[in-house]
C-alpha positions as CSV (number, residue, x, y, z in Angstrom):
1,M,-3.6,-17.6,-2.0
2,Q,-5.5,-15.7,-4.7
3,S,-3.6,-14.4,-7.7
4,V,-3.3,-10.7,-8.3
5,M,-5.0,-11.3,-11.5
6,E,-7.9,-12.8,-10.0
7,R,-8.2,-10.0,-7.5
8,A,-8.3,-7.4,-10.3
9,R,-10.8,-9.4,-12.2
10,K,-13.2,-9.6,-9.1
11,Y,-12.8,-5.8,-8.4
12,I,-13.9,-5.1,-11.8
13,Y,-16.9,-7.5,-11.5
14,N,-17.7,-5.8,-8.1
15,L,-17.8,-2.4,-9.7
16,K,-20.0,-3.5,-12.6
17,Y,-22.4,-5.2,-10.2
18,A,-22.7,-2.2,-8.0
19,L,-23.3,0.2,-11.1
20,R,-26.0,-2.1,-12.4
21,S,-27.9,-2.0,-9.2
22,L,-27.5,1.7,-8.7
23,S,-30.4,4.1,-8.1
24,I,-30.1,7.9,-7.4
25,N,-32.1,9.0,-4.3
26,K,-34.9,11.3,-4.3
27,N,-34.3,15.1,-4.1
28,V,-30.7,14.7,-5.3
29,K,-29.6,17.1,-8.1
30,L,-29.2,14.6,-11.0
31,N,-26.6,16.8,-12.9
32,N,-24.3,16.9,-10.1
33,I,-24.6,13.3,-9.1
34,N,-24.3,12.1,-12.8
35,K,-21.0,13.9,-13.0
36,V,-19.6,11.8,-10.2
37,I,-21.1,8.7,-11.5
38,D,-19.4,9.3,-14.9
39,H,-16.1,9.8,-13.0
40,V,-16.5,6.3,-11.4
41,K,-17.3,4.8,-14.7
42,R,-14.1,6.4,-16.1
43,Y,-12.1,4.8,-13.6
44,L,-13.7,1.4,-14.2
45,S,-12.8,1.7,-17.8
46,D,-9.2,2.5,-16.6
47,A,-9.2,-0.5,-14.6
48,E,-10.4,-2.7,-17.5
49,Y,-7.7,-1.0,-19.7
50,Y,-4.9,-1.8,-17.3
51,F,-6.3,-5.3,-16.7
52,E,-6.1,-5.9,-20.4
53,K,-2.4,-4.6,-20.4
54,E,-1.7,-7.1,-17.5
55,D,-0.9,-4.2,-15.2
56,Y,-3.2,-5.8,-12.5
57,I,-1.9,-3.5,-9.7
58,T,-2.8,-0.4,-11.4
59,S,-6.2,-1.9,-12.3
60,I,-6.9,-2.7,-8.6
61,V,-6.0,0.9,-7.7
62,C,-8.4,2.3,-10.2
63,S,-11.2,-0.1,-9.0
64,S,-10.4,0.7,-5.5
65,Y,-10.8,4.4,-5.8
66,A,-14.0,4.1,-7.8
67,E,-15.4,1.7,-4.9
68,G,-14.4,4.4,-2.4
69,V,-16.3,7.1,-4.2
70,L,-19.4,5.0,-4.5
71,D,-19.3,4.0,-0.8
72,A,-18.9,7.7,0.0
73,L,-22.0,8.6,-2.1
74,K,-23.9,5.8,-0.3
75,L,-23.0,6.9,3.2
76,L,-24.2,10.5,2.3
77,G,-27.4,9.1,1.3
78,L,-27.1,10.3,-2.3
79,L,-27.7,7.0,-4.0
80,S,-28.2,3.2,-3.4
81,F,-26.6,0.2,-4.7
82,E,-25.5,-3.3,-3.7
83,W,-22.1,-5.0,-3.7
84,P,-22.1,-8.8,-4.7
85,H,-21.9,-11.3,-1.8
86,P,-19.6,-12.4,-0.8
87,I,-17.4,-9.2,-1.6
88,I,-13.6,-9.7,-1.6
89,E,-12.0,-9.3,1.7
90,R,-8.9,-7.2,1.4
91,K,-6.1,-8.1,3.6
92,K,-4.0,-5.6,5.6
93,V,-0.2,-5.9,4.6
94,L,2.1,-4.1,6.9
95,V,5.6,-3.1,5.8
96,G,8.2,-1.2,7.6
97,G,11.6,0.7,6.7
98,T,13.5,4.0,6.8
99,F,12.6,4.9,3.1
100,D,15.3,7.7,3.3
101,I,16.2,8.2,-0.4
102,I,13.5,6.5,-2.5
103,H,14.8,4.3,-5.3
104,P,13.6,1.5,-7.6
105,G,14.1,-1.1,-5.0
106,H,11.6,0.7,-2.8
107,I,9.0,1.1,-5.5
108,V,9.3,-2.8,-6.3
109,F,9.1,-3.7,-2.7
110,L,6.0,-1.7,-2.2
111,R,4.6,-2.9,-5.5
112,E,5.1,-6.7,-4.4
113,A,3.5,-5.9,-1.0
114,A,0.4,-4.5,-2.8
115,K,-0.1,-7.7,-4.4
116,L,-1.0,-9.2,-1.2
117,G,-3.6,-6.6,0.0
118,D,-3.8,-2.9,1.3
119,V,-0.3,-1.6,2.1
120,V,0.0,0.2,5.5
121,V,3.8,1.5,5.8
122,I,5.5,2.2,9.1
123,V,8.1,4.7,8.6
124,A,11.1,4.5,11.1
125,R,11.6,7.2,13.5
126,D,14.6,9.5,13.3
127,N,15.9,8.2,16.7
128,N,15.4,4.6,15.7
129,V,17.2,5.1,12.4
130,T,20.2,6.4,14.3
131,R,20.1,3.6,17.0
132,F,20.0,0.8,14.6
133,K,22.1,2.1,11.7
134,G,24.6,4.2,13.6
135,K,23.8,7.3,11.5
136,K,21.2,9.9,11.0
137,P,18.9,9.5,7.9
138,V,19.5,12.1,5.3
139,N,15.9,13.1,5.2
140,D,13.8,13.5,8.5
141,E,10.8,11.5,9.4
142,K,8.2,14.0,8.4
143,H,9.9,14.4,5.0
144,R,10.2,10.6,4.6
145,L,6.5,10.2,5.7
146,F,5.2,12.7,3.2
147,V,7.1,11.0,0.2
148,V,6.1,7.3,1.2
149,S,2.4,8.4,1.7
150,N,2.2,9.7,-1.8
151,I,3.8,6.7,-3.5
152,K,1.3,4.7,-5.8
153,G,0.0,1.6,-4.1
154,V,0.5,2.6,-0.7
155,Y,-2.9,2.7,1.2
156,R,-1.7,4.6,4.2
157,A,1.5,5.4,6.0
158,R,2.3,6.3,9.7
159,L,5.5,6.9,11.8
160,G,6.6,4.1,14.0
161,D,7.1,4.2,17.8
162,S,10.1,6.1,19.1
163,E,10.8,3.3,21.7
164,D,9.2,0.0,20.9
165,I,9.3,-0.9,17.1
166,I,6.7,-3.6,17.8
167,K,4.1,-1.4,19.1
168,P,2.8,-0.3,15.7
169,I,2.2,-4.0,14.6
170,L,0.2,-4.6,17.9
171,E,-1.9,-1.4,17.0
172,E,-2.4,-2.2,13.5
173,K,-3.1,-6.0,13.8
174,P,-2.2,-6.8,10.1
175,D,-3.0,-9.9,8.3
176,I,0.4,-10.1,6.7
177,I,3.7,-8.6,7.5
178,F,6.0,-8.3,4.3
179,L,9.6,-8.1,4.9
180,G,12.4,-7.0,2.4
181,P,14.9,-9.4,1.3
182,D,17.8,-7.9,3.3
183,Q,15.8,-6.5,6.4
184,K,17.5,-7.7,9.5
185,I,14.5,-9.1,11.3
186,D,14.5,-12.8,12.7
187,E,11.1,-14.0,11.5
188,Y,11.1,-16.7,14.1
189,Q,11.6,-14.2,17.0
190,L,9.1,-11.9,15.5
191,K,6.5,-14.5,15.3
192,R,7.1,-15.7,18.8
193,R,6.7,-11.9,20.0
194,L,3.5,-11.6,18.3
195,E,2.1,-14.8,19.6
196,K,3.1,-13.6,23.1
197,E,1.0,-10.6,22.5
198,G,-2.0,-12.6,21.3
199,L,-1.5,-12.2,17.6
200,H,-1.6,-15.7,16.2
201,N,-2.8,-15.4,12.8
202,I,-0.4,-12.9,11.3
203,T,1.5,-14.4,8.3
204,I,5.0,-13.2,7.6
205,V,6.3,-13.1,4.1
206,R,9.8,-12.2,2.9
207,M,10.4,-11.0,-0.6
208,K,12.6,-13.5,-2.3
209,R,15.2,-11.4,-3.9
210,K,16.6,-7.9,-3.9
211,F,15.8,-5.7,-6.9
212,K,18.9,-4.8,-9.1
213,D,17.6,-4.3,-12.6
214,L,17.1,-0.6,-12.7
215,G,20.1,1.5,-11.7
216,K,20.9,1.6,-8.0
217,A,18.7,-0.2,-5.4
218,S,20.6,1.0,-2.3
219,T,20.4,4.3,-0.5
220,T,24.0,3.6,0.5
221,D,25.1,3.4,-3.2
222,I,23.2,6.5,-4.1
223,I,24.9,8.4,-1.3
224,K,28.4,7.2,-2.4
225,S,27.7,8.2,-5.9
226,I,26.8,11.8,-4.8
227,I,29.9,11.9,-2.8
228,R,32.2,10.9,-5.5
229,M,30.3,13.3,-8.0
230,F,30.7,16.4,-5.9
231,C,34.0,15.6,-4.2
232,Q,36.0,15.1,-7.3
233,K,38.9,17.6,-7.7
């Protein structure tokens, strides 16, 4: 598997290649388009800065944003350029969870998932949280979806299915399913179910250890602390 450092390096290379081959199409106002291109170049500069600091995930995020802007301008017919061949194929990484009260453990989990590709998050529906955990989430599903959608490194987030928790996997067809270290999912049974549905090439990866280095990494622990804090006599 390609290291995250190599992925970051290739993203930077792809951007530089595209910018060298770039030409602005006729009848396009140069002042406006040049402002956007300068914006892309600033993000490339940021990508190189974070690469030097060994923050490869942030470097990839900066490069990805710049790539998206260039692709949009090309689709609009405003400029022309070429990506190198072969360009990096980015894998779709699916993660799921409640994501009720966001804590450092969630951030590390999503950061680790982002090392493997573009992260698509399935946010558990309220009724499923109640069904599996025996209690309602503190925050409703729309609240949790909004928060997760705005976490750095998350490519896209969506709600799960209210009846079949496997259905979003069948719809998304990810390359990788990334599990948390304490998620109560039987990997063997999940693999068999996916194969039965015709999805034979999905890799299931489980994060090796739970993050405990920066304060509380458990929603339950946070709730208990709040109760102790406000219920003291």
